[in-house]
C-alpha positions as CSV (number, residue, x, y, z in Angstrom):
1,M,14.1,14.1,-4.2
2,K,16.6,11.4,-4.5
3,L,14.8,8.3,-4.4
4,G,18.3,6.1,-3.2
5,S,18.9,8.8,0.0
6,L,14.9,8.1,1.2
7,L,15.8,4.1,1.8
8,G,18.7,4.7,4.5
9,K,18.5,1.0,5.5
10,S,15.7,-0.7,3.9
11,C,16.3,-1.8,0.1
12,A,16.7,0.7,-2.5
13,L,12.7,1.5,-3.9
14,A,11.6,-1.8,-0.8
15,G,10.1,0.3,1.2
16,A,6.5,1.8,1.2
17,V,3.8,3.6,0.8
18,T,0.7,1.8,1.5
19,L,0.4,-1.9,3.2
20,M,0.9,-5.1,2.8
21,M,-1.5,-3.4,0.6
22,A,-0.8,-6.1,-2.9
23,G,-0.2,-8.9,0.0
24,E,-2.3,-11.4,1.2
25,A,-5.2,-10.6,4.2
26,M,-4.4,-13.2,6.5
27,G,-3.1,-16.0,4.0
28,Q,-6.1,-14.1,0.9
29,P,-4.0,-14.5,-2.5
30,V,-2.8,-11.3,-3.5
31,P,-5.2,-9.7,-5.8
32,D,-5.1,-8.6,-9.0
33,L,-7.0,-5.2,-8.5
34,M,-7.6,-3.2,-5.6
35,R,-9.2,0.0,-4.4
36,I,-6.8,1.4,-1.7
37,S,-8.4,4.3,0.4
38,Y,-6.7,7.0,2.6
39,Y,-8.1,8.9,5.2
40,K,-6.8,11.7,7.3
41,V,-8.2,11.5,10.2
42,K,-9.0,14.4,12.7
43,A,-7.3,15.0,15.8
44,G,-10.1,13.2,18.7
45,G,-12.0,11.4,16.0
46,T,-10.3,8.2,16.0
47,Y,-13.5,6.5,17.8
48,D,-16.2,7.8,15.3
49,F,-13.7,7.1,12.4
50,A,-14.0,3.1,13.5
51,E,-17.6,3.4,14.0
52,G,-17.9,4.6,10.5
53,I,-15.5,2.0,9.5
54,K,-17.2,-0.7,11.1
55,L,-20.5,0.6,9.7
56,V,-19.1,0.2,5.5
57,N,-17.1,-3.0,6.5
58,E,-20.8,-4.8,7.7
59,A,-22.1,-3.6,4.5
60,Y,-18.8,-5.0,2.1
61,K,-19.5,-8.2,4.3
62,K,-22.9,-8.6,3.0
63,S,-22.6,-8.1,-0.5
64,G,-19.9,-10.8,-0.7
65,T,-16.1,-8.7,-0.6
66,P,-13.6,-12.0,1.1
67,W,-11.5,-9.4,3.1
68,R,-10.8,-6.0,3.9
69,R,-7.4,-4.8,5.7
70,A,-6.9,-1.5,7.6
71,W,-3.7,-0.2,8.5
72,S,-2.4,3.2,10.2
73,A,0.5,5.6,10.0
74,T,3.1,4.6,13.2
75,L,5.9,6.3,13.5
76,F,7.2,7.5,10.9
77,G,4.9,9.4,8.1
78,Q,1.7,11.8,8.8
79,T,0.3,10.9,12.3
80,F,-3.6,10.0,11.9
81,T,-3.3,8.5,8.6
82,G,-5.8,5.6,8.2
83,V,-5.4,2.8,5.3
84,L,-7.9,0.6,3.8
85,V,-7.4,-2.1,1.3
86,T,-10.6,-3.7,-0.9
87,P,-9.7,-6.5,-3.5
88,V,-11.8,-5.4,-6.7
89,K,-12.8,-8.2,-9.0
90,N,-13.4,-6.6,-12.0
91,F,-13.9,-3.5,-13.8
92,A,-17.6,-4.6,-14.3
93,Q,-18.5,-4.3,-11.0
94,F,-18.3,-0.7,-10.7
95,D,-21.9,-1.0,-13.1
96,S,-24.1,-2.2,-10.1
97,P,-24.8,-0.3,-7.2
98,G,-22.1,-0.2,-4.5
99,P,-21.7,-2.4,-1.2
100,M,-23.1,0.5,0.7
101,S,-26.2,0.9,-1.2
102,G,-27.2,-1.9,1.0
103,M,-27.2,-0.1,4.3
104,S,-30.2,0.7,6.0
105,T,-31.4,4.1,6.2
106,A,-30.4,4.6,9.6
107,D,-26.8,3.1,9.4
108,N,-26.3,5.6,6.3
109,I,-27.7,8.1,8.6
110,K,-25.0,7.4,10.9
111,F,-22.0,6.4,8.6
112,Q,-22.5,10.0,7.3
113,T,-22.8,12.0,10.8
114,V,-19.7,10.2,12.5
115,M,-17.3,10.3,8.9
116,R,-18.5,14.1,8.8
117,S,-17.3,14.5,12.4
118,A,-14.2,11.9,12.3
119,V,-12.6,12.7,8.4
120,E,-10.4,15.8,7.6
121,E,-9.9,14.4,3.8
122,S,-10.0,11.0,2.0
123,R,-8.4,9.7,-1.3
124,H,-9.6,6.4,-3.6
125,V,-7.2,4.8,-5.8
126,L,-7.3,1.7,-8.0
127,A,-3.6,0.0,-8.4
128,R,-3.4,-3.3,-10.1
129,F,-0.3,-5.3,-9.1
130,A,2.2,-6.1,-11.0
131,P,4.0,-9.3,-10.2
132,E,6.6,-9.4,-12.7
133,L,8.5,-6.3,-10.9
134,S,7.4,-7.9,-7.1
135,I,9.2,-10.9,-4.8
136,I,6.7,-12.8,-3.8
137,P,7.1,-16.1,-1.8
138,G,3.9,-17.3,-1.7
139,P,1.5,-17.6,1.1
140,L,3.4,-16.2,4.5
141,P,2.4,-15.6,8.1
142,Q,0.6,-12.7,8.6
143,K,3.1,-9.2,9.0
144,T,2.1,-6.4,11.3
145,H,4.3,-4.0,10.0
146,A,5.3,-2.7,6.7
147,R,7.5,0.1,4.9
148,M,5.6,1.7,1.9
149,M,6.8,4.0,-0.8
150,T,4.8,6.3,-3.2
151,V,7.5,6.9,-6.2
152,V,5.6,9.4,-8.9
153,V,7.8,8.6,-12.5
154,K,8.3,11.6,-14.5
155,P,6.4,11.8,-18.0
156,G,7.0,9.2,-20.5
157,K,9.9,7.1,-18.1
158,N,7.5,4.5,-16.8
159,L,9.2,1.7,-19.0
160,E,12.7,3.0,-17.9
161,F,11.8,3.0,-14.4
162,E,9.8,-0.6,-14.5
163,E,13.1,-1.6,-16.6
164,M,15.5,-0.5,-13.7
165,I,13.6,-2.4,-11.2
166,K,13.6,-5.3,-13.2
167,T,17.3,-5.5,-14.3
168,M,19.1,-3.8,-11.8
169,L,17.1,-4.2,-8.3
170,L,15.5,-7.3,-8.4
171,P,18.5,-9.3,-9.0
172,A,20.1,-7.6,-6.5
173,L,17.4,-8.2,-3.6
174,K,16.8,-11.5,-4.3
175,Q,20.6,-12.1,-4.1
176,A,20.9,-10.2,-0.7
177,G,18.1,-12.5,0.2
178,I,15.5,-10.2,0.3
179,T,11.4,-12.4,0.2
180,D,8.9,-9.8,-0.2
181,Y,8.8,-7.0,-2.2
182,R,5.4,-6.2,-3.7
183,V,4.9,-3.2,-6.7
184,N,1.8,-1.7,-7.4
185,R,1.0,0.2,-10.7
186,V,-1.6,3.4,-10.0
187,L,-4.2,3.2,-12.6
188,L,-6.7,5.4,-11.6
189,G,-7.6,8.7,-8.9
190,S,-4.3,9.5,-8.6
191,A,-0.9,10.7,-10.3
192,V,-0.4,9.9,-13.6
193,G,2.8,7.3,-13.5
194,E,2.1,6.7,-9.4
195,Y,3.2,3.3,-7.8
196,I,2.7,1.9,-4.8
197,I,5.5,-0.1,-3.4
198,V,5.6,-2.3,-0.4
199,M,7.6,-4.4,2.0
200,P,5.8,-6.0,5.0
201,F,7.9,-7.1,8.0
202,A,6.9,-9.0,11.6
203,K,8.7,-6.5,13.9
204,W,11.2,-3.7,14.5
205,A,13.9,-5.9,14.3
206,D,13.8,-7.2,11.2
207,V,14.3,-3.7,9.7
208,D,18.2,-3.9,11.8
209,T,19.1,-7.1,9.7
210,L,18.8,-5.2,6.2
211,P,21.7,-4.2,4.0
212,T,21.7,-0.5,3.1
213,T,21.0,0.1,-0.9
214,E,25.1,0.6,-1.0
215,K,25.4,-2.7,-0.2
216,I,23.0,-4.4,-2.1
217,L,24.0,-3.2,-5.5
218,G,27.1,-2.8,-4.7
219,S,29.0,-1.4,-8.0
220,S,26.1,-1.2,-10.1
221,Y,24.9,1.9,-7.2
222,K,26.3,4.5,-9.1
223,A,24.7,3.8,-12.1
224,Y,21.1,2.5,-10.2
225,L,21.3,6.6,-8.8
226,A,21.8,7.6,-11.9
227,K,19.2,5.9,-13.6
228,V,16.5,6.8,-10.4
229,A,17.4,10.8,-11.3
230,E,16.2,10.6,-15.3
231,T,13.4,8.3,-14.2
232,V,11.5,9.4,-10.9
233,D,10.0,12.8,-10.3
234,R,9.2,12.3,-6.7
235,A,8.7,9.6,-3.8
236,E,7.7,9.6,0.1
237,T,7.8,6.9,2.5
238,Q,5.8,6.0,5.8
239,T,5.3,3.3,8.0
240,M,2.2,1.6,9.0
241,T,1.2,-1.1,11.1
242,T,-2.2,-3.6,10.9
243,S,-4.9,-2.2,12.6
244,P,-7.2,-5.8,12.6
245,E,-10.2,-4.7,14.3
246,L,-10.6,-1.8,11.6
247,G,-11.0,-5.1,8.7
248,Y,-12.3,-8.7,8.5
249,V,-11.9,-11.8,6.5
250,T,-14.8,-14.3,5.8
251,Q,-12.5,-16.5,3.9
């Protein structure tokens, strides 16, 4: 699947998987590491899912985690998909009992019960923000939507893929006035060579003003498509909307 064909009216590669995932959470700085949790919720299970997440959030608050941000797939993508993003201080934190170890027995049983009835499947990955591949203008007002892309590059093509972003894509995006473009490398829990690319936006009308990939790249468009074909194994896009009732901010 060619990446260029997935982008439509969005900027090439400016779209994608998960959520201002590497973005500010209501003014919070971009974290270096983050745990991204994907949940496929059963039809009719949204209430129980929300109850389970709220229990987990209380445990994370008590453990000192400053924020968690929640998103759900809307309009375009797999329905009943929820995503939660949690900042990770360092790898050493996983040597200690996790936040849920502080839950009461009653809350733990309730959590296990409601999530078992509500969730069809789940997946958790660890990602690292790549500032050298991103455009971050500084703290921005919270944006409620995001176009997200998951890209898996071909074996041994990571450096070429990243060089394409640096030398071909980022200069063109900046020249086109794109001010928010976030790239994350997935380190653990998923395919080798996976990237999460996110473009947040405040309202759907903003997407109407985005120029096409071909217009952004101009005479470099064909060379860009050729480089995509050389480096990218597969890519998938979806759109997400924030679910503030399933997240929190303490600072």
